[in-house]
Residue, then its C-alpha position, 0 to 999 in steps of 0.5 A: m357561295k350563297l350565304v342568307t340569313f332566314d328564320g326558320g320556325p320557331d327561331y329567328g336570324l339564323v345564318g346558311r347557305l344556299d345548296g340548291d332549294t335547301v339551306v344549311e344551317l352555319e354554326v355562326p351567331s350573324t353573316r357579320a359574324y361569318f367575316e369576322r371568322e373569315g368562312q372558319v365556321g361549322e355546320t349545325g347539323r340543321t337543314f331548311a327548305l329553302a319554301d319553308v324559312r322567310l329569309r331577313a336581309p343577309i347583312a346587318p353592317k356597322k357602315f354602309f357607305h354610299t356612291a352616286g354618279n358611278f354609271r355616266e348614263h344616267h347623269e345624261d339621265l337627267v341631264r336629258v330630261d333636265w334635271s335640277h341638279p347632276v348626279n356628278k361622279g365622285i359622291v359620297f356619303f353614308q346609309n342609314v344601316d336602319a331603314v335596311i330591309g330583306p327580300d318582299e318586305p314591304i317599303v313604307y310609303p310616305a305619304n305625308l313626307t314625299r310624293e316621288l318615291d323612285y327606284e335604284l339598283e345598285l349593286a352592292i360589296v360586301i367587304g370581308k377584311p377590316g382595313r384603311f388606305f389601302s390601294a386598287e390593287q390590294a382591295v381585290e384581298h376585302i373584296a368577300g361578295y356582293v348582294i342587291f341593293n334598291d336605294i328607294t329616294a325619295r327625290d322632292i327630297q333629295r332636290k330640297e337636299m343637293e341645293s346645299g351637294v349633299f343629299s341622305f335625308s331623302k334615301a334613308i328612312e325607315t324601309f327605305c334601303p331593300i337588300g337581299p335575298y342573299i349576298v354571293t361570295a366573291d369566287e362565285i363571281d366570276d368577274p363583278h363588272a360583267l353582269d346584266m342589271e334589269l329593274r323591274v315594276n310591276g313585271d315593266v322593265r325599267q333599269k337595264s345597263n350592265t357593271g362593265r358600264m361602272s366608270v370606276s372599278i369596284p377596286q377602285l372603289v373599295a380603296y378610296h373608300s378605304p381611308q373612312t376605316y373597313s370592318p368585315g361585313d361593311l357594304i360599300t355601293t357600286g351608283t345606279i344605273a339608267g333608267v329612274a323613273a325622276s329621268t323619265e318624260d312623264p316620273f309622276a306616271n312611273y315614281l312609285k305608289p301603294g300596290d307596286v311590286v320592285e325587281a331588283e335583278i343583278e346576274g346570279l346575286g337572283v332578284l331581290r323583291n319588295p312590295v310598297v305599302s300604305w303606312r296604314e296595311a304596314y302600321g294598320e294606323d293613321e300615317p303621323s303628320a310629316e310635324m312630328g319630329v321633322p325639324p322646319r326646314v324639312q317639312q317643306w319638302g315633303r310637298a311635290 
């Protein structure tokens, strides 16, 4: 099943399932509630043409767990270009759930904070069953589905954060967390470790790999995070692949800028498309200075 959150006419934040080019509305207030009810929900009887609705972020998670360094190729890419810090296997942190946006929603470029806006294609796991402290063998029963995630990152801020060994601010700025276009339930994915992955910017392929290149398997990742306690609808990312702008010979030629369109695609999970826009285009006013509401140590991060 492909689960969506959508706006249909005057109604906002509806939940449905895709049936070809038709959206069948489900009798549930959110996709989180869908998983809380273990999928035991009815249909309202209303249907919508997919072309006539606006898809939103498919879920608003309670918790969003990040995994870094799970694709060794990403680490090797950054070593090759002598990046400031290695992205080692096992780095974990929380994402700011208020940064989540959906398909076709704009990524807002905060020019007063960063000059190095990068992309990271990732597979995200959707938790369907609550639990804590369980094994990799038990993890499968907690996995409800999968969704595409584009981990937008301000690299100049990230480098400063990584001096302390952790990073969060660089990835948690408003609009930096696109997910979508829908959740595909686990029963529709034969092998989540055999999915082709590709990210394009303005049609040019920047990242291309396969989920089979993970160092740590999906059940192992789910078990690893389980001591932090899961709720239905929580998300776990599996790490990005080679090809981020920061790992290229000329990063500044490849960092995102207003006017770019990013397409993140994973086999069987659709295409997550987001434009990059300036602050003025997004909000109709000049961007506030980097000093507004930003601690002094962070103010210096926003300049390359």
